[in-house]
N, C-alpha and C positions, 0 to 999 in steps of 0.2 A: 075408818077405825085407826086409832093411835095406840100402840103397844110399846111400852118402855120397860127397861129392866135395870135394877140397881143391885149391886153386889152387897152382901152383908159385911159387917165388920170382921177383921182377920180372925177373931177368936171363934167365929161361927162359920168360917169358910169350909171346915171339914163336915159340917152338918146341913148347910143350905146352899144350893145353887145360886138362888137369887130371890129378890122381891120384885114383883112385876104389877104393872097397872095397865088396864085396858079401858079405853073410852071409845064409845061409839060416836058417829057423827051423822050428819044429814044424809049421807049417801049410803048408810048401812041399814040393811033390813033383810038379813039372810042368815042361814045356818052356817056356822064356822066349824071346821073339823080339826080336832087335834089327834095326833097319833101317839101310841104308847111309848113310853121311855123308861118305865120301871120305877118311876118316882111318885110318891104321894105328895098331897099339897094342902094348903090351908087357904080359904078365900072368904073375904068379907064383901057383901054387895053393898055398894055405896049409891047405886042408882035404882032404877025401876026393877020390878021382878024380872028374873032372867031364867028362861027355860034351859035345861042342860040334860046330860044323860040321854041324849037322843029324844028329848021331849018327855021323859019319864019323871023328871024332878024339876022343881022350880026353887030358885034361890031369891028370898025375899030381902027387901030393903033393911039394912041394919044388922042382918043375921050373919054369923060366922059358919062356915061349913068345912068339913074335912072331906077331902077327895082322895079315894083310894087308888092305888096303882092300877093301870089298865092293861088288860090283855088284848084289847082291840081298840079301834078308833071310837071317839065319841063326838057328837055334834052339840053345840050350844047356839041359841038364837041371839044374835047381836043386832041391836038397833040404835038409833040416836040417843036413847035414854039409858043405854048399858054403861055402867061404871063398875068395874070389879077391881079389887086390889087383892093380890095373892102372894103366896109364899111357896116356891118350889123346894121342897126338902130333898135331900139326897137319900138314895135307897138305904133302908135299915136304920134309920135315925129317929123315926117316929117315936119309938119307945124311950128315946133319950130326952124327950120333952113331956110326954104324956103317959099316964096309966089310963088307957082308954079302952081299947079292944084289940085282939089280935088282928093283924093286917088282912088276913084272908077274909074277915067279916066285913071288910071295907072295899074289897077289890071291885072295880067297875061301877062303883056307886059313890053318890054325893049325900052325905048326912049332915043335918044341922048339928052344930056343937051345942052342948049345954052351957049355961052361963059362966060357970067357973073357967071354962077354956075359951070363951068367946073374946074377940078383940073389943077394945073400948072404942066405939065409933067416934066419940069426941075427941079423944086424944090422938087417934089415928089420923084424923083430918088435919091436925095441927102440923105435925111432921111425921109422916108415915115411916120413913126410914129410921128415924131415931126411936120412934115407939117400938117398931118391930125388933130392932136389934135389942133393946131393953127387954121386951117381952120374952124373947128366947134366951137371952143371957141369964135371966132370972130363973129359968126352968131348966137349963142345960145340965144333963148328967153325962157320964162317961159313955164312950162309944163301945159297941160290941166288937172288940178287936179281932177276934177270930173270924167273924163274919165279914169284917171290913177286908181282912186279907183275902178271903175268897172273892169278894167283889172286885178287888184290886187286880187279881189275876184274870178275872173275866174281861174286865175293861182293857187291860193291856193287850189281851189276845183279840179284842174286838168281837168277842163272842164266839170266836172259832176255837173251841176248847171242848174236851171230853169231860163229862160231869164225874165220871169215876176217877179220872186222873187228877182233877183238880181237888176232889175230896181227899185222895190219897196224899197229894202234895201238902195239904193243910192239916193232916192228921185227924180227920173226922170221916165218919162213915157216910155213905150216901144217904142212909135213913136219917141220921142226925142232921145232915145239911138240908134234907127236905123239910124237917120239922122247923128248923131255924128259918128257912125261907117263908114258910107258911105263916109263922108268927110275926116275923119282922119286915117282910117284903109284900107278902099276900100273893105271890106267884110261885110256882114250882121252879126249881133250878133250871129245868129245860125251858120253861116259858121265858124266864128272864134271859137266859142265854141267846135264845132266838130273838128277843126284842133288841138286845144290844147288837147282835149281828145284823139285824134289819136296819138299826139306826146308822150302823157303820156304812151299809150299802146306800142308804138314803143320802148320807153326807157326800158320798162319792158321786151319786147321781146329780146332786145339786151344785157340784163344783164345776162350773162351766170351763174352767182352765184345763181340766183334764181331759174332757171330751172322750171318755172311755165308753165302749160298747157295753151293753147289759150283760153280754157274755163274759167280758173281761172283769167286770165288776163281781159277777156271780163267782168266778174262778178265785179272785183275790179275797173274797169274803167267806169262802169255804162253802158255798152252796154247791149242790150236785151238778146243776147245769143252769141254763137260761130259764127253762121252765120252772125249776124249783124256786129260784128268786122271784119270778113273776108271780107265783102262787103266794109267796110270803108277803109280797107287796100288796097284793089283793086282799089277803087276810087281815093285815094290820092297818090298811088305809082305806079299804072299800073301793079302790081304784086300780086299773090296770096301769102298767108302766107307761104307756103312751098317754093315758088320761093324767097321770101325775106330772 
């Protein structure tokens, strides 16, 4: 399996993490697992039909799909005929490009886009990065600045933050914040904070230079103890720390 990423143009940097491409090869014939990161995405299938959402959905050739933010892991089946091209959007920016649906209606699911929102398979095959940059530049609207400020605080703290305190700091009630997250992110503030904290721990676990114990990582990331972190890893990945 070959996975490559390309950064968007500078004008889209605040909206899009990356454009990515995944191609299977002769050694592939297995389920691949992805973990939640709080981000939605758009995917076009350039290869054979591909099963996703743990086998509950199939992406067909030439079709474009919207992928909601995930609250847990999901598996997709990758084989030699798999060829996917996708866009990893940043949290809370979907509505800056589309008038489609509240994000909570998309959470943990993959839905086929209708024609007005779909990518042009002919143009995307010629120069995918140039096409995607132009596609999103033509649709770009302003960001939700108040929500971006909240997200920035969550990321700076690496998810080790109190929802009430962050609401107070940004002059918004917890109820208002919950509604904004439901509409623009598809997760509750608590779910999102937990995912960011999990991702922070995951990054530390993957850094072979640090060689920190699970207890040290749990402490630094704000988990109650080693067991609390282990349970969060299991919930978000389906794996125990030792399996991971």
